[in-house]
C-alpha positions as a printed Julia matrix, in Angstrom:
368×3 Matrix{Float64}:
  85.38  53.45  111.9
  86.82  55.66  114.61
  87.13  59.11  113.43
  90.92  61.05  113.6
  91.2   64.64  113.57
  94.11  66.03  111.31
  95.98  68.08  113.31
  95.07  71.82  113.62
  98.09  72.81  111.49
  97.2   70.69  108.58
  96.07  72.62  105.57
  92.29  71.04  105.55
  91.91  72.07  109.39
  93.1   75.43  109.39
  91.33  76.56  105.92
  94.29  77.27  103.57
  92.74  74.52  101.18
  89.61  73.1   102.66
  87.78  75.85  100.15
  89.92  75.2    97.39
  88.43  74.87   93.72
  90.04  71.23   93.96
  88.55  70.38   96.95
  85.14  71.76   96.46
  84.84  69.72   93.07
  85.83  66.4    95.15
  83.38  67.29   97.4
  80.55  67.57   94.38
  80.33  70.97   94.82
  80.98  73.34   91.52
  83.61  76.02   91.95
  83.3   79.32   89.88
  86.39  77.74   87.94
  86.82  74.25   87.25
  89.9   73.21   88.77
  92.45  71.86   86.77
  96.03  69.8    87.39
  97.97  67.33   85.26
  99.04  63.55   86.08
 103.04  63.6    85.65
 102.77  67.67   85.4
 106.2   67.38   88.07
 108.67  65.52   85.09
 110.21  65.0    82.12
 107.97  67.74   80.22
 109.97  70.61   82.18
 113.32  71.92   81.47
 113.92  72.99   85.46
 113.03  69.26   86.24
 116.01  68.02   83.88
 118.01  70.76   85.2
 117.44  69.62   88.97
 117.56  66.15   88.92
 120.42  65.87   86.51
 122.97  63.09   88.04
 120.28  61.87   90.29
 118.51  58.72   89.75
 114.53  58.55   90.1
 114.17  56.47   93.43
 117.05  58.85   95.37
 115.19  62.11   94.06
 112.28  60.8    95.68
 113.58  60.15   98.66
 115.53  63.57   99.27
 112.65  65.89  100.96
 113.81  69.17   99.3
 114.6   67.68   95.76
 110.87  66.02   96.15
 109.73  69.24   97.26
 111.17  71.25   94.46
 110.06  69.08   91.87
 106.61  68.93   93.18
 106.33  72.98   93.45
 107.94  73.5    89.78
 104.52  72.71   87.6
 102.51  75.26   90.16
 105.04  77.97   89.63
 104.96  77.32   85.96
 101.37  76.53   84.85
  99.34  77.75   87.59
  97.84  74.59   88.09
  94.73  74.33   90.97
  96.95  71.33   92.68
 100.05  69.9    92.88
 100.8   66.29   93.0
 103.09  64.8    95.05
 106.58  63.66   93.05
 107.07  60.07   94.08
 106.73  56.68   92.26
 104.35  53.82   93.02
 107.47  51.52   93.94
 108.77  53.83   96.48
 106.82  52.03   99.62
 108.57  48.75   98.33
 111.93  50.52   98.3
 111.53  51.53  101.71
 109.96  47.83  102.67
 113.61  46.65  102.11
 112.58  45.54   98.21
 115.59  45.34   95.69
 114.11  47.65   93.06
 115.0   50.51   90.73
 113.86  52.49   87.96
 115.84  51.59   84.66
 116.02  54.19   82.45
 113.68  53.77   78.93
 112.57  50.42   81.19
 110.6   51.39   84.58
 110.76  49.74   87.94
 112.55  46.61   87.76
 112.6   43.95   90.77
 115.63  41.87   91.73
 113.63  38.73   90.87
 110.16  38.03   89.63
 108.0   36.79   92.82
 105.69  33.98   91.44
 105.96  31.16   93.9
 104.0   30.62   97.39
 107.53  30.79   99.09
 108.52  34.21   96.93
 105.46  35.83   98.42
 106.22  34.55  101.85
 109.38  36.25  101.36
 108.05  39.65  100.75
 105.02  39.5   102.84
 107.88  38.93  105.9
 109.05  42.46  105.33
 107.7   45.33  106.86
 106.94  49.06  106.29
 108.81  50.72  109.61
 107.04  54.23  110.34
 110.53  55.37  110.58
 111.07  54.86  107.37
 108.39  56.93  105.78
 110.44  60.22  107.73
 111.62  61.33  104.44
 108.0   61.32  102.81
 106.54  63.3   105.63
 109.21  65.42  105.17
 109.0   66.51  101.76
 105.38  66.68  102.29
 105.94  69.16  104.92
 108.38  71.22  103.25
 105.82  71.36   99.69
 102.78  72.52  101.83
 104.55  75.0   103.67
 105.1   76.82   99.97
 102.28  76.04   98.65
  99.64  78.18  100.45
  96.27  77.92   99.51
  97.0   75.08   96.53
  96.06  71.81   97.83
  98.78  68.96   97.61
  97.64  65.75   96.25
  99.12  62.63   97.86
  99.93  59.68   95.54
  99.99  55.92   95.75
 100.17  52.96   93.52
  97.13  50.51   93.19
  97.66  46.85   94.97
  97.08  45.05   91.7
  99.93  47.27   89.93
 102.48  46.76   92.53
 101.84  43.4    92.73
 101.81  43.21   88.69
 105.11  44.83   88.69
 106.48  41.91   91.44
 105.34  38.78   89.92
 106.52  40.34   86.49
 109.51  41.62   87.52
 109.64  44.47   85.37
 107.01  46.25   83.11
 104.84  44.23   81.2
 101.9   44.12   78.28
  99.86  41.75   79.31
 100.67  40.99   82.76
 100.4   36.87   82.47
 102.35  36.07   84.85
  99.94  38.18   87.03
  96.68  37.01   85.79
  98.05  33.58   86.13
  99.14  33.57   89.67
  95.78  35.26   90.96
  94.06  32.03   89.92
  96.49  29.27   89.6
  97.14  30.03   93.47
  94.36  32.6    94.99
  95.65  32.39   98.6
  99.17  33.4    97.29
  97.62  35.96   95.41
  95.56  37.21   98.21
  98.18  37.69  100.67
 100.72  39.29   97.94
  97.88  42.08   97.53
  97.06  42.37  101.03
 100.68  43.36  101.59
 100.95  45.76   98.66
  97.64  47.71   99.99
  98.96  48.09  103.23
 102.09  49.25  102.04
 100.3   51.79   99.74
  98.13  52.53  102.54
 100.79  53.49  105.06
 102.47  55.47  102.27
  99.03  57.21  101.83
  98.27  58.17  104.92
 101.82  59.63  105.61
 101.55  62.05  103.15
  98.11  63.03  104.11
  99.18  63.17  107.87
 101.94  65.75  106.69
  99.85  68.04  104.87
  98.17  66.5   101.67
  94.43  67.69  101.31
  93.39  64.48   98.76
  95.01  61.42   97.43
  94.78  59.76   93.99
  95.38  55.86   94.0
  96.92  55.27   90.83
  95.88  51.96   88.93
  98.36  51.55   85.98
  97.47  48.27   84.65
  93.83  47.35   86.04
  92.47  47.7    82.42
  94.44  44.15   81.65
  91.48  42.76   83.61
  88.09  41.64   83.6
  85.36  43.17   85.33
  85.01  39.69   87.12
  88.67  39.25   88.04
  88.83  42.95   89.44
  85.91  42.76   91.64
  86.7   39.52   93.11
  90.58  39.59   92.75
  92.09  43.02   92.95
  89.09  45.49   94.11
  89.22  44.05   98.06
  92.82  45.24   98.21
  92.21  48.81   96.77
  89.69  48.96   99.27
  92.15  47.95  101.82
  94.54  50.13  100.59
  92.36  53.29  100.69
  90.7   52.54  103.78
  94.05  53.76  105.49
  92.88  57.11  104.96
  89.19  57.0   105.45
  89.03  57.79  109.31
  90.99  60.98  108.94
  88.67  64.14  109.22
  88.94  67.98  109.43
  86.9   71.07  109.64
  83.25  71.34  111.96
  81.39  68.75  110.18
  83.81  66.11  109.95
  84.27  66.05  106.77
  86.74  63.13  105.1
  89.95  63.74  102.73
  88.98  63.32   99.07
  90.26  60.81   97.42
  90.46  59.86   93.39
  90.85  56.53   91.76
  92.27  56.31   88.49
  93.02  53.87   86.51
  94.27  53.25   82.69
  92.07  51.17   80.18
  89.11  51.43   82.65
  85.97  52.33   80.95
  84.55  48.55   82.09
  85.54  49.03   85.56
  84.16  52.3    86.32
  81.04  51.62   88.77
  83.64  49.14   90.34
  86.38  51.58   91.08
  83.63  53.93   92.67
  82.52  50.62   94.53
  86.1   50.6    95.88
  85.73  54.37   97.19
  82.52  53.39   98.98
  83.62  50.47  100.52
  86.97  52.25  101.9
  84.4   54.68  103.88
  85.46  57.79  101.93
  82.71  59.87  102.28
  84.39  62.36   99.36
  85.56  60.81   95.87
  85.84  61.29   92.87
  86.79  58.35   89.75
  89.46  59.23   87.28
  88.14  58.72   83.56
  90.63  58.2    81.0
  90.98  59.52   77.62
  88.65  56.57   76.0
  85.78  57.11   77.65
  83.31  60.31   77.26
  83.09  62.21   80.43
  79.1   62.19   79.62
  79.07  58.67   79.4
  81.09  58.43   82.74
  78.65  60.31   84.4
  75.76  58.14   82.78
  77.35  55.13   84.52
  78.54  56.93   87.85
  75.6   59.08   88.66
  76.21  61.66   91.34
  79.87  61.29   91.58
  82.83  64.08   90.71
  84.75  62.93   87.89
  88.01  63.94   87.41
  89.66  63.79   83.39
  90.2   63.52   80.62
  91.75  65.45   77.76
  93.59  62.95   75.36
  97.52  63.46   75.81
  98.11  62.58   72.33
  96.4   66.08   71.37
  98.93  68.23   73.19
 100.68  68.12   70.14
  97.63  68.87   68.06
  97.84  72.11   66.87
  96.14  74.91   69.47
  92.73  75.17   67.44
  92.34  71.2    67.67
  93.5   70.69   71.45
  91.28  73.76   72.26
  88.35  72.63   70.84
  88.68  69.21   72.5
  89.52  70.71   76.12
  86.26  72.95   75.4
  84.69  69.74   74.53
  85.72  67.87   77.82
  84.43  70.46   79.72
  80.98  70.67   78.3
  80.5   67.06   78.88
  82.31  67.29   82.5
  79.06  69.33   82.98
  77.19  66.01   83.35
  78.98  65.33   86.87
  78.18  67.21   89.92
  81.94  68.13   90.01
  85.11  68.08   87.79
  88.44  68.25   87.63
  90.09  68.62   84.34
  93.13  66.23   83.93
  94.66  64.3    81.11
  93.22  61.12   80.24
  97.03  59.6    81.05
  99.89  61.12   82.05
 102.05  63.98   80.17
 104.12  62.88   77.63
 107.78  63.81   77.88
 107.92  65.53   74.76
 105.33  68.15   75.72
 105.78  71.62   75.14
 105.24  73.06   79.02
 103.68  76.17   77.3
 100.52  74.44   75.95
 100.03  72.77   79.37
 100.22  76.83   80.59
  98.27  77.76   77.97
  95.18  74.94   78.78
  95.5   76.1    82.54
  94.4   79.8    81.29
  91.67  78.32   78.89
  90.17  76.67   81.92
  90.44  79.51   84.1
  89.02  81.66   81.28
  84.95  82.76   81.72
């Protein structure tokens, strides 16, 4: 694969984030303190988020550069986390490609219709995500990075299966029956659909990195509903395709690649396959995110030599502090089994979380 050097002013290239604890951990190097950030740290748990987003729809907020940048920065200011995660939604690339999708309060992504037939998919894949449509994303990233200094920004994108599942189901689903049916009933149509969603997410991730993100995370919300055989045959190639969009991007004198994290929920049985996606995509530095169901030392045994991210149980954020503290310390200890460890939750921050608890967790992780 031909490599592409990031711009001289990119935070990885000019040195602002190349030695940040997060980047070191994702490269398999143990920094002096374990880096910590939280999935969904920018969002409903913060009163300042609720204030700044008042009267603004979710997708509108994602596509207003100044607002998206402000929301991305809020948890960094409040909690002192070691990374910002770009404020967006996995369906933003669908909207930018012209798909009629909205985020219904209390429901989630809702499409104008379910896309379940070959004809439906034909109409979808005829749409293209023009590079110009990604300009609000690049602007938001640039505004964010200008304020972050040495704190890395993580680019964010939804995995092809999760996007395809939303499209086929038409809305959130508990079991993704329609999507799993399509992948077996019409494998050719399924393959075209996930290749298309892969390229949307890939372009979305590349735009974020090119504009200043120092790492990326591919988030597969619904992959846990799949068997290992179905994931390997019908999903992993598309996830590889998505991540390959950033695999050629290099920085520094050694030509190091942009680090990537692959995370899914309920994916303990898929962890080696998810690592395979990262390797097959050609990513030189990568980590596997582990949800709260699989202890990190067990994950490390499945993934020898691989940096890990995770995996504090979000439910314990509402437990008494001694219970949460003991749990965080246990996660840190188990994370020692991996060559690098980024402390995170085993899923996202619940909206009812007391923000002061998150700040206290960061202080605990950073303490000697």
